[in-house]
C-alpha positions as CSV (number, residue, x, y, z in Angstrom):
1,M,144.4,189.6,153.9
2,K,143.7,193.3,153.8
3,Q,145.6,195.3,151.1
4,W,147.8,192.2,150.6
5,K,149.2,193.6,147.3
6,D,150.9,196.4,149.3
7,N,153.2,193.6,150.8
8,N,154.4,191.9,147.8
9,L,157.7,192.5,146.0
10,S,156.3,194.5,143.0
11,A,154.8,197.0,145.5
12,L,158.2,197.3,147.1
13,M,160.5,197.5,144.0
14,E,158.6,198.5,140.9
15,Y,155.3,199.6,139.5
16,P,152.9,196.9,138.1
17,F,152.6,196.7,134.4
18,D,149.1,197.8,133.2
19,F,148.4,195.5,130.2
20,G,144.9,197.0,129.7
21,R,146.3,200.6,129.2
22,F,149.2,199.3,126.9
23,I,146.6,197.6,124.7
24,E,144.4,200.6,124.5
25,E,147.3,202.9,123.6
26,R,148.4,200.6,120.8
27,I,144.9,200.4,119.4
28,R,144.7,204.2,119.4
29,E,147.6,204.2,117.0
30,I,145.5,202.5,114.3
31,D,144.2,205.3,111.9
32,D,141.4,203.3,110.2
33,L,138.4,203.4,112.6
34,D,136.9,200.1,111.4
35,E,140.2,198.4,111.9
36,R,140.5,200.0,115.3
37,R,137.1,198.8,116.3
38,F,137.9,195.2,115.2
39,A,141.3,195.3,116.9
40,K,139.7,196.4,120.2
41,K,137.2,193.6,120.0
42,I,139.9,191.0,119.5
43,L,142.7,192.4,121.7
44,A,141.0,194.4,124.6
45,E,137.9,192.1,125.0
46,G,139.7,188.8,124.0
47,I,143.3,188.7,124.9
48,G,142.9,191.4,127.6
49,K,140.5,189.2,129.5
50,V,142.8,186.2,129.2
51,I,145.7,188.3,130.6
52,Q,143.5,189.6,133.4
53,E,142.4,186.0,134.4
54,T,146.0,184.8,134.2
55,E,147.2,187.5,136.5
56,E,144.4,186.8,139.0
57,K,145.3,183.1,139.0
58,Y,149.0,183.8,139.7
59,S,148.0,186.3,142.4
60,R,145.9,183.7,144.1
61,L,148.8,181.1,143.9
62,E,151.3,183.6,145.2
63,R,149.0,184.5,148.1
64,R,148.5,180.9,149.0
65,I,152.3,180.3,149.1
66,Y,152.8,183.6,150.9
67,E,150.5,182.6,153.7
68,E,152.0,179.2,154.1
69,L,155.5,180.7,154.6
70,K,155.6,181.5,158.3
71,V,158.3,183.9,159.7
72,E,158.7,184.2,163.4
73,E,157.3,187.5,164.5
74,N,160.0,189.6,166.0
75,Q,159.4,190.0,169.7
76,Y,162.4,192.4,170.1
77,E,161.7,195.3,167.9
78,T,162.4,198.8,169.2
79,A,160.5,202.1,168.8
80,M,161.8,205.5,170.0
81,T,160.7,209.1,170.1
82,V,161.6,212.3,171.9
83,I,159.4,214.5,174.2
84,N,159.7,217.4,176.6
85,R,160.2,216.1,180.1
86,K,157.2,218.0,181.4
87,H,154.9,216.2,178.9
88,Y,155.8,212.7,180.0
89,D,152.7,210.6,180.5
90,P,153.3,207.9,183.2
91,A,149.9,206.3,182.2
92,N,151.2,205.5,178.7
93,E,152.1,201.8,178.9
94,T,153.9,201.7,175.6
95,L,156.7,204.2,175.9
96,Y,159.1,204.6,178.8
97,P,162.2,206.8,179.4
98,V,165.4,205.3,178.0
99,I,167.0,206.3,181.3
100,E,164.6,206.7,184.4
101,E,166.8,209.4,185.9
102,D,165.9,211.7,183.0
103,L,162.7,212.4,184.8
104,N,164.6,213.9,187.8
105,P,167.1,216.6,186.7
106,D,168.4,217.1,190.3
107,K,169.6,213.5,190.4
108,L,171.3,213.9,187.0
109,A,172.9,217.0,188.2
110,A,174.2,215.3,191.4
111,S,175.7,212.4,189.3
112,L,177.0,214.4,186.4
113,S,178.3,217.6,188.0
114,G,181.9,218.1,189.1
115,D,183.9,220.7,191.0
116,E,184.7,222.7,187.8
117,W,181.7,222.0,185.6
118,I,178.1,222.0,186.8
119,W,175.5,220.0,184.7
120,E,172.5,222.2,183.8
121,D,170.5,220.3,181.3
122,T,170.4,217.9,178.3
123,V,169.5,219.5,175.0
124,F,168.3,218.0,171.8
125,L,170.0,219.4,168.6
126,A,167.7,219.2,165.6
127,V,170.3,219.4,162.9
128,S,172.0,217.0,160.5
129,E,175.0,214.9,161.5
130,E,177.3,217.1,159.4
131,K,176.2,220.2,161.4
132,Q,176.5,218.3,164.7
133,R,180.3,217.9,164.0
134,E,180.4,221.7,163.5
135,F,178.5,222.2,166.7
136,E,180.9,220.0,168.6
137,S,183.9,221.8,167.2
138,M,182.7,225.1,168.6
139,G,184.0,224.2,172.1
140,E,182.7,226.7,174.7
141,F,179.7,229.1,174.6
142,S,179.0,232.4,176.4
143,G,175.9,233.0,178.3
144,V,174.2,235.0,181.1
145,I,172.6,233.8,184.4
146,E,170.3,235.7,186.6
147,G,169.7,235.3,190.3
148,D,168.8,237.4,193.4
149,G,168.2,240.4,191.1
150,E,171.6,240.2,189.6
151,K,173.0,239.1,186.2
152,G,176.4,237.5,185.6
153,E,178.3,236.2,182.6
154,A,178.9,232.4,182.5
155,V,180.8,230.0,180.3
156,F,179.2,226.7,179.0
157,R,180.2,223.7,177.0
158,A,178.3,220.9,175.3
159,E,179.2,217.2,175.3
160,P,177.5,214.3,173.6
161,A,175.3,212.6,176.3
162,K,177.4,209.5,177.0
163,R,174.8,207.8,179.2
164,Y,172.8,207.0,176.1
165,R,175.7,205.3,174.5
166,N,176.3,203.3,177.6
167,V,172.6,202.2,177.6
168,M,173.0,201.0,174.0
169,E,176.1,199.0,174.7
170,G,174.5,197.5,177.8
171,L,171.4,196.5,175.7
172,Y,173.6,194.7,173.2
173,K,175.3,192.8,176.0
174,I,171.8,191.8,177.4
175,F,170.9,190.4,174.0
176,Q,174.1,188.4,173.9
177,D,173.6,187.1,177.4
178,N,170.1,186.0,176.5
179,H,171.3,184.4,173.1
180,I,168.9,186.6,171.1
181,P,170.0,187.8,167.6
182,W,170.8,191.5,167.6
183,E,169.1,193.8,165.1
184,T,170.4,197.4,164.8
185,V,168.5,199.9,166.9
186,N,167.9,203.2,165.2
187,T,169.7,205.7,167.4
188,A,169.2,208.7,165.2
189,Y,167.5,210.5,168.1
190,L,169.9,209.4,170.8
191,D,172.9,210.6,169.0
192,K,171.5,214.2,168.9
193,F,171.4,214.7,172.7
194,Y,174.1,216.8,174.4
195,D,174.8,217.6,178.1
196,I,175.2,221.2,178.8
197,Y,177.7,222.2,181.6
198,R,178.3,225.5,183.2
199,R,181.8,226.4,184.5
200,N,181.7,226.9,188.2
201,L,183.4,230.3,188.7
202,H,183.7,232.1,191.9
203,G,180.5,234.1,192.6
204,S,178.5,232.3,189.9
205,G,176.8,230.0,192.3
206,S,176.9,226.2,192.2
207,G,173.2,225.4,191.8
208,R,171.4,224.4,188.7
209,I,169.6,227.1,186.7
210,T,166.6,226.4,184.6
211,P,167.3,227.1,180.9
212,Q,165.4,229.8,178.9
213,E,162.6,228.8,176.7
214,S,163.7,227.2,173.4
215,P,162.2,227.9,170.0
216,A,160.3,225.4,168.0
217,S,161.1,223.2,164.9
218,S,159.2,222.1,161.9
219,D,158.7,218.7,163.5
220,I,157.5,219.4,167.0
221,P,155.3,222.3,168.0
222,E,156.6,225.2,170.1
223,S,154.6,224.0,173.1
224,A,156.8,220.9,173.3
225,F,160.0,222.9,174.0
226,G,161.7,224.8,176.7
227,L,161.3,225.6,180.3
228,P,161.0,229.2,181.6
229,G,164.0,230.2,183.5
230,K,167.0,232.5,184.2
231,L,169.7,230.9,182.0
232,H,170.5,232.3,178.6
233,I,173.1,230.6,176.4
234,D,174.4,232.0,173.0
235,F,174.6,229.0,170.7
236,G,175.1,231.3,167.8
237,K,173.6,230.0,164.6
238,F,172.6,226.8,166.4
239,T,170.2,228.6,168.8
240,E,167.1,227.9,166.7
241,A,168.0,224.2,166.7
242,V,168.6,223.6,170.3
243,R,165.6,222.1,172.3
244,Y,165.8,222.3,176.2
245,G,164.3,219.8,178.6
246,M,164.0,217.0,176.0
247,I,164.2,213.3,176.9
248,P,164.1,210.1,174.8
249,L,161.4,207.4,175.2
250,W,161.4,203.9,173.9
251,N,159.1,200.8,174.0
252,I,161.2,199.0,176.7
253,E,160.0,198.7,180.3
254,R,162.3,197.7,183.1
255,V,160.7,195.2,185.4
256,K,162.1,194.2,188.8
257,F,161.4,190.8,190.3
258,D,162.6,188.5,193.1
259,S,162.3,184.9,194.0
260,A,159.0,185.4,195.8
261,D,157.4,185.9,192.4
262,F,158.1,182.3,191.4
263,M,157.5,178.8,192.5
264,L,160.2,176.9,194.3
265,P,163.4,176.7,192.3
266,C,164.6,173.5,190.7
267,T,167.8,172.1,192.1
268,G,170.5,170.7,189.9
269,G,173.4,169.6,191.9
270,M,175.1,172.7,193.3
271,Y,172.9,175.1,191.3
272,Y,169.3,176.4,191.4
273,E,167.2,177.1,188.4
274,H,164.7,179.8,188.7
275,E,161.9,180.2,186.1
276,F,160.6,183.5,184.8
277,Y,157.1,182.4,183.6
278,L,155.8,184.0,180.4
279,G,152.5,182.1,180.1
280,D,150.5,185.0,181.6
281,K,152.2,187.7,179.5
282,E,151.5,189.1,176.1
283,E,152.6,186.6,173.5
284,Q,154.0,189.1,171.0
285,D,156.2,190.9,173.6
286,G,159.8,189.9,174.2
287,Y,161.5,189.6,177.6
288,L,165.2,189.7,178.4
289,I,166.9,189.0,181.7
290,E,169.6,191.5,182.7
291,T,172.6,189.6,184.0
292,N,174.3,190.2,187.3
293,E,176.9,188.5,189.4
294,E,174.3,186.1,190.9
295,I,173.1,184.8,187.5
296,L,175.3,182.1,185.9
297,E,173.3,181.3,182.8
298,I,170.1,182.4,181.0
299,R,168.1,180.0,178.8
300,H,164.9,180.8,176.9
301,E,162.4,178.0,176.7
302,K,158.7,177.8,175.7
303,K,156.7,180.0,177.9
304,K,159.5,180.6,180.3
305,I,163.0,181.9,180.8
306,V,165.2,179.8,183.0
307,M,168.0,181.4,185.1
308,K,170.8,179.3,186.7
309,S,172.2,180.7,190.0
310,L,174.0,179.6,193.1
311,K,171.3,181.6,195.1
312,E,168.3,179.8,196.3
313,T,166.5,183.1,196.9
314,F,167.1,186.6,195.3
315,E,165.8,190.1,195.2
316,N,165.7,192.9,192.6
317,W,166.7,191.0,189.5
318,Q,165.7,193.0,186.4
319,A,164.0,192.0,183.2
320,L,163.5,194.2,180.1
321,H,159.9,194.1,178.7
322,M,160.0,194.9,175.0
323,I,156.5,196.0,174.2
324,Q,155.5,195.1,170.6
325,K,151.9,196.6,170.4
326,K,151.7,199.8,168.5
327,S,153.2,202.7,170.4
328,R,150.6,205.2,171.7
329,L,151.5,208.8,171.3
330,S,150.2,210.8,174.2
331,L,149.3,214.5,174.2
332,D,152.3,216.5,172.8
333,Y,154.2,213.4,171.8
334,T,154.7,214.9,168.4
335,A,158.1,213.7,167.2
336,P,157.9,210.7,164.8
337,L,158.6,207.2,166.0
338,L,161.9,205.7,164.8
339,T,161.8,201.9,164.7
340,N,163.9,199.0,163.5
341,H,160.8,197.2,162.2
342,K,161.0,195.3,158.9
343,N,158.1,195.4,156.5
344,D,156.7,192.0,155.7
345,S,156.7,190.8,152.1
346,F,156.4,187.6,150.1
347,I,160.0,187.5,149.0
348,R,161.2,188.1,152.6
349,R,159.2,185.1,153.9
350,F,160.6,183.0,151.1
351,S,164.2,184.0,151.6
352,E,163.9,183.6,155.4
353,N,162.8,180.0,154.8
354,S,165.4,179.3,152.1
355,R,168.8,177.8,152.9
356,I,170.2,179.4,149.9
357,T,171.0,183.2,149.9
358,L,172.1,185.0,146.8
359,M,173.2,188.6,147.0
360,T,171.6,190.3,144.0
361,K,170.7,194.0,143.4
362,T,167.0,193.1,143.9
363,D,167.7,191.3,147.1
364,L,169.9,194.1,148.4
365,F,167.4,196.8,147.6
366,R,164.6,194.7,149.2
367,R,166.5,194.3,152.4
368,I,167.1,198.1,152.5
369,M,163.6,199.1,151.7
370,E,162.1,196.7,154.3
371,L,163.6,198.9,156.9
372,D,161.5,201.7,158.4
373,I,163.1,204.5,156.4
374,R,160.5,205.3,153.7
375,D,159.5,208.7,155.1
376,Y,163.0,210.0,154.8
377,V,165.2,208.3,152.2
378,E,165.1,205.6,149.5
379,I,167.8,203.4,147.8
380,A,168.7,204.7,144.4
381,G,171.8,202.7,143.3
382,Y,175.0,201.1,144.4
383,K,178.7,200.7,143.3
384,I,181.6,198.5,144.3
385,V,184.6,200.7,145.0
386,D,188.2,199.4,145.1
387,H,189.7,202.6,146.5
388,A,188.5,202.3,150.0
389,S,190.7,205.2,151.2
390,A,188.4,207.6,149.4
391,Y,185.7,206.8,151.9
392,P,187.1,207.1,155.5
393,K,185.6,204.6,158.0
394,A,182.7,206.2,160.0
395,E,181.2,205.0,163.2
396,T,178.0,203.0,162.8
397,M,175.1,202.6,165.2
398,N,176.6,199.2,166.1
399,W,180.0,200.6,167.2
400,F,180.0,198.2,170.2
401,V,179.9,195.1,168.0
402,K,183.5,194.0,167.4
403,D,184.5,192.3,164.2
404,E,188.1,191.5,164.4
405,L,188.2,188.4,162.1
406,F,188.1,190.5,158.8
407,P,189.5,194.0,159.2
408,M,187.4,196.7,157.6
409,E,190.5,198.2,156.0
410,S,191.0,195.2,153.8
411,R,187.5,195.1,152.4
412,K,186.2,196.7,149.2
413,V,183.6,199.4,149.6
414,L,179.9,198.8,148.9
415,L,178.8,202.3,148.1
416,L,175.0,202.6,148.6
417,E,173.4,205.7,146.9
418,F,170.3,207.2,148.4
419,K,167.7,209.9,147.4
420,E,166.1,212.1,150.0
421,R,162.4,212.0,150.2
422,Q,162.3,215.1,152.4
423,P,165.3,217.1,151.2
424,G,167.2,218.7,153.9
425,H,165.4,216.9,156.8
426,Y,167.7,216.7,159.9
427,L,167.1,212.9,160.3
428,N,168.0,211.9,156.7
429,D,171.7,211.2,157.3
430,G,170.8,209.4,160.5
431,M,168.5,207.1,158.6
432,I,171.2,206.4,156.1
433,R,173.5,205.5,158.9
434,F,170.9,203.2,160.3
435,V,170.7,201.4,157.0
436,I,174.4,201.1,156.7
437,S,174.7,199.8,160.2
438,Q,172.1,197.1,159.6
439,M,173.5,196.2,156.2
440,Q,177.0,195.8,157.7
441,L,175.7,193.2,160.1
442,E,174.3,191.2,157.2
443,I,177.1,191.8,154.6
444,S,180.7,190.8,155.8
445,E,182.5,190.8,152.5
446,Y,182.3,194.6,151.9
447,R,182.6,197.7,154.0
448,C,179.3,199.6,153.6
449,V,179.1,203.3,152.9
450,G,176.1,205.5,152.3
451,V,175.9,208.7,150.3
452,V,173.2,211.1,149.1
453,I,172.9,211.7,145.4
């Protein structure tokens, strides 16, 4: 197994102890050269080799046990990035728009515009979550529009893009309908999208206007942003962080199918059972059936998904294809991928196969650092806090998961302390919220809170 030691617990939690260096340093402390030479022969060449051989034996044993512990590979992991709409690569079979309509701004304008406010574009705000709250509190923005050789003032407002929240809530429901365990999806990108609306004043026109070119950020080159146009909005101090024409992509493909794609359905009394055959598809990929009023039950079996329905024939049912091969970044796909992948390790395999689970500091830290967050933050410590009122409840990335059995207000606070690996990066607090969201799914006795130290 290539670079196997990178996967074990010591590589995850601590530095390996170098016995050879320790012995050499102690020998160096002997002043008498003859005694130093004798000690080196006995310790370094004698005991040192015994220690080295013992470590190698334990390493081989651990590796053998490690490879015998099998964990089901996750077929339902997600990966997400953001790109400029004009850079979308339809030939890339690993990343698809979160919402297909994002590729057609005119359709979005028709569905999102009203009589008073006209939808102009969706922007990406590359700032921290704290600054997002400040941006949202600013209310309306002034701007200028140009058309037919004339200029006119206009009023704009920004609202969080609700359609992405609706997609995430719908995805959770699909997981539930398919009886597949839910893992937190990292929505740090999705939560930074805002719909921009222009007030439809008399004489201002009612058509959409293409936004001005937007500046670059440290993460994505200037060529990835903005569309040339006649619309200029004064976002004040946030102007440098606003990215026009951006859309999110993820590793989920929507696939439509109908009864003509299958063999004859199996009858069962008053019902029909239709089979979605998986034998000719990639084994590592996951498939979920999106429920509708015609589907009464979904059942996952080996090499197939069975759907119970009153309909003998059907059209345009939809499946979600969750692509698990490595996401390919096409030209100008420069934003990092955010995933909910968990790094493999010996202790993870052992704990997954054990019926006994003990919450220790080591186990807690292991769970956190298995998440795909290492480029941004790392766990540094934790505290149990009795005064929960000092830490107001904040919305997690699993806001749609209802837990009414044990109210959050009655729980003690598990305060998780993080250090930033890239100080000031706009995604850091989003990554912490991702960790808190996943830990809250796994830990019911505490209300989880994350802070930067």
